Structure formats: structure tokens, C-alpha cells
C-alpha positions in Angstrom: -45.7 -26.3 9.3 -42.4 -27.2 10.8 -41.9 -28.1 14.4 -38.7 -26.1 14.7 -38.9 -22.7 16.4 -38.6 -19.6 14.1 -36.0 -18.0 16.4 -32.6 -19.8 16.8 -31.5 -21.0 20.2 -29.4 -18.7 22.4 -26.2 -20.6 21.5 -26.9 -20.3 17.7 -27.8 -16.6 18.1 -24.5 -15.9 19.8 -22.6 -17.7 17.1 -24.4 -15.8 14.5 -23.6 -12.5 16.3 -20.0 -13.4 16.7 -19.7 -14.3 13.0 -21.3 -11.0 12.0 -19.0 -9.1 14.4 -15.9 -10.8 12.8 -17.2 -10.1 9.3 -17.9 -6.4 10.2 -14.4 -6.0 11.8 -12.8 -7.6 8.7 -14.7 -5.4 6.4 -13.8 -2.3 8.4 -10.1 -3.3 8.4 -10.1 -3.8 4.7 -11.8 -0.5 4.1 -9.3 1.4 6.3 -6.4 -0.3 4.6 -7.7 0.5 1.1 -8.1 4.2 2.0 -4.4 4.6 3.2 -2.4 7.0 1.1 0.1 5.5 -1.2 3.8 6.5 -0.8 5.1 8.9 -3.5 7.3 7.7 -6.3 11.0 7.8 -5.5 12.9 10.9 -6.6 15.3 10.5 -9.5 19.0 10.2 -8.6 20.8 13.6 -8.6 23.5 14.2 -11.1 27.0 13.2 -10.1 29.4 16.1 -9.9 33.2 15.6 -9.9 34.8 12.2 -9.8 33.3 8.8 -9.7 34.3 6.3 -7.0 36.8 4.5 -9.3 38.8 7.7 -9.9 37.8 8.2 -13.5 36.7 11.8 -14.4 33.2 12.5 -15.4 32.7 14.0 -18.8 31.3 17.6 -18.6 27.6 18.0 -19.4 28.0 20.7 -22.0 30.7 19.6 -24.5 29.8 22.0 -27.3 32.7 23.6 -28.9 32.4 27.0 -30.5 34.0 27.3 -34.0 35.2 30.8 -34.9 
């Protein structure tokens, strides 16, 4: 049988409790962060109407010609 006591000393016990508290806080922070909602995907750019910035005209969207 060993001569060491089965219970750790007061100082070791406090170190063990501090390490457990830090580990629990880290685990809780990780869990909270992983549960955060993700931002939505960005919306597509709206279509440009009218003229571009360099002054060139934009081609109309429906360029179908009717043949009679």
C-alpha cells in the first residue's frame, strides 16, 4: 500500500478545480459559438437600368424582333 494520501492536498485540489472550471468555460463558449445562426447568403445584384457609369448605353433585355 502506498504511503501517499488518497485525497490530494488543498493546493492540488484547488488547481484541479481551477482547471476543471477553465475547461468547462471553454466548452461552454465553444458550444455557444457553434450554435450561433449563420448569416444569410448575399442577395444577387439587381439589374442595371439605363446607362452605365462610362456613358455607354445598356442593351435592352428583350431584343426580339417580330417579322410580319
